[in-house]
Every structure is written in C-alpha cells, then in structure tokens.
C-alpha positions, 0 to 999 in steps of 0.5 A, spaced: 476 477 531 471 482 528 475 487 523 472 493 520 476 493 513 476 499 508 478 499 501 476 491 501 474 491 494 481 495 492 488 492 489 490 490 496 484 490 500 481 485 495 487 480 498 486 482 505 479 480 505 480 473 504 486 472 508 482 475 514 476 470 512 481 464 511 484 465 518 477 465 522 476 473 522 469 476 521 470 482 516 465 488 516 467 491 509 466 499 508 463 499 501 460 505 496 456 501 491 452 496 490 457 492 486 462 493 491 457 490 496 455 484 492 463 483 491 464 483 499 458 479 501 460 474 495 467 473 499 464 472 505 464 479 509 458 483 511 458 490 507 457 497 511 455 502 506 459 509 506 465 512 504 471 516 507 468 523 507 462 520 511 465 520 518 458 516 521 459 510 517 467 510 519 465 511 526 460 505 526 464 500 523 470 501 528 465 501 534 462 494 531 469 491 530 474 489 535 480 492 530 480 496 524 485 495 517 484 502 513 486 501 506 481 505 502 485 511 499 483 515 493 488 514 488 487 521 484 494 523 482 491 529 479 489 532 486 493 528 491 493 534 496 485 532 496 486 525 497 491 526 503 486 530 506 481 525 506 485 520 509 487 525 514 480 526 516 478 519 516 484 517 521 482 523 525 475 519 526 478 513 527 482 515 532 476 518 536 472 512 535 478 507 538 481 512 543 482 508 549 479 501 547 485 497 546 483 495 539 488 494 534 488 499 528 493 498 522 494 503 516 498 503 510 504 507 508 510 507 504 517 505 505 521 511 506 527 514 502 534 514 505 540 516 501 545 511 500 542 505 504 536 501 504 531 504 509 529 500 515 523 500 520 527 504 524 527 510 519 522 516 520 516 516 516 518 521 509 514 528 511 516 532 505 515 531 498 509 530 494 507 524 498 509 527 505 502 528 507 501 520 507 507 520 511 504 525 516 498 521 516 501 515 518 505 518 523 498 520 527 496 513 527 502 511 530 501 517 535 495 514 537 499 508 541 499 513 546 492 514 547 490 506 548 490 504 541 494 498 538 496 502 532 501 500 527 503 502 520 505 497 514 509 500 509 508 498 502 514 499 497 513 502 490 510 496 487 505 492 490 504 487 484 500 481 481 500 478 474 493 480 473 496 487 471 496 491 477 504 493 478 504 498 483 508 504 480 511 499 475 504 500 472 505 508 470 511 505 466 507 500 462 502 505 461 507 511 459 510 506 454 504 504 451 502 511 450 509 513 447 512 507 444 518 507 448 519 503 455 522 509 459 527 510 465 529 516 468 537 518 469 542 512 468 536 507 470 540 504 476 535 507 481 532 501 485 525 500 487 522 495 492 517 491 491 512 486 494 506 481 491 499 483 494 498 476 497 504 477 501 502 483 503 495 481 505 498 476 510 503 481 513 497 485 514 493 480 518 500 478 522 500 485 524 493 486 526 494 480 530 500 481 533 503 488 533 505 492 539 502 499 539 506 503 535 509 498 531 512 499 524 512 493 519 515 493 512 512 489 506 518 488 502 520 482 498 524 485 493 529 490 496 530 493 490 529 492 482 533 497 478 528 502 474 532 500 468 531 492 469 523 494 470 523 498 463 527 492 460 522 487 461 516 492 459 520 493 453 521 486 451 513 484 453 511 490 449 516 490 443 518 497 444 525 500 445 528 501 452 531 509 452 532 514 457 527 519 458 526 526 462 523 525 469 517 530 467 514 524 462 512 521 468 509 528 471 510 529 479 511 522 480 518 523 476 521 526 482 520 520 486 522 515 480 529 519 479 531 517 486 534 510 489 530 507 494 531 500 496 528 498 502 529 492 507 524 488 511 529 484 515 526 486 522 519 485 520 521 478 517 523 476 524 518 480 528 512 477 525 515 470 522 513 473 515 516 470 509 514 472 502 512 466 498 509 469 491 512 471 485 517 477 484 515 484 480 520 482 474 517 475 474 510 478 474 511 483 469 514 478 465 509 473 465 503 477 467 497 481 463 498 488 461 492 492 461 490 495 454 
C-alpha cells in the first residue's frame, strides 16, 4: 500500500514511518522544510512539500496514495484554537479528496474522560473543554464512513512516551519541575493518566490502517492509569527535587485536565487488532530516560 503520512518527522510520525516501511508499505510524507525532506528521504520515504494550511498539497498526497495517516498537529498551546481550526480544515480537505474511494483514512485523537471508570472504545469523543475541538474533528473523520471512506481514529493517552525525553503530558511536569524547583502534582495526586510507548503506538496505527472497518475506534493504551503522584515522585527523584501539591493553575489551561482522574482501557483494541504493547512503561522511561535541558 502507498500511504500518505503527515507529521512524519514528529514524535509519533517518526515512529510510524519506519513501522510502515518495515511492513512493506511505501510512504509519501508531507514535509515543510529541507531538513524534514532529507530526514524522511533518508528513512526510505518520498517527500512531498506542503503543510496543513496548503490544501493543494494535502489533496495531491491523498490522491496519489492508497491510504492516509494524518498525524500532523501544531502543538501551540498558546493558541490551541488556531491549531484545532487548522486540523479541521485539513480534515475537510482530506474528506473531499477521499470521498467514495474506499481508502483508509486514520487520524489521531485523545482517549475520553469518563467519571468513575476507565474509558473504552465505545465511549463517545470528548466534545467539550479546552481540547473538545479535537474530539469534534475526530468525529468528523468517523462520519466519513458514511461517504465511502474507511475512516478510523486511534485515540492516544495523555502520555505517548519514549526514553529520549519525549514523555507526552508528563513532559509538562518535567519542565515545570525544572522551572520551579518543585516536582508538582495537582490535588491529592491520585488521579490517573493512561500512557503508551510511541513504538507500540506506531504498530497500532499500522494495524488500524491495514485492518480497521469504516468508523473504527482504537485505544493506544498500554498503562491504564499511573497516578499523577507516582509520576511526580519519579520526576522528583531523578531531578533531586521535593514532591509537593501545587495549584492547577501552575500548568496553565492544562491544569484543569491534569486534575481529572482519566484512566482508559484498550481491551477491545487488543482483541480486535491483535495488538499487545511490548515496550517500557511511562514510569520506566521517566526513571531511566533522558530529561531535556
């Protein structure tokens, strides 16, 4: 299969790219810069210049491919509304290009919050709150199943991590600890965060691309829920800092998200796609991994 991949040089995309190639797929990768073009070419992919605000490059990539994995997202948390709007416009372009084709179209979204229990693949997207727009975008992708697109979403947990210093939302805790001199947690710290290693995530994206039915939802969850306190304790130990409760406002608008107990299950995904996470946990990567300076 020839796959059009956006975000190929990003934290998750850079793992999805070799996963696809190793499985025998060809990859056409969207790139914005010469450096990204060189990186994806060196990895074995073909580069296509463009970006999320260039609908012609998105349409061209989709039309040249047998399927699309869309991972690019502008993680500018100072203007998240703009980032979500750019994603919505890109999805609309892809939907128009893929309508009636039967091609797979896989996007990333987030595991939902369900009070009192772990969320499952059957729970609806989170449509409200600071990141609710991403849930609405993901739902618009699933709705394309009604228009002849084999659409699917892989819901990502709060921390997609690796030992190289990219720890997902836990990176905000590391950065805040380095800045303030305290490894902080919100509330009593018992709220749980799901997590997954990025290499396990990459394999799931491939499996969903290859096998998912139209409108499918998958959960890329390895660890159902590590407490925020346990995460802060590992960070504090590594940095030699005290571990203390801090106001949610210490983390900006993300503080309201950090305060929620939001475990998530991947039981259905594991059975449906024969997916078994095999790489280190978040706490293991925080314990042994590299911390950014």
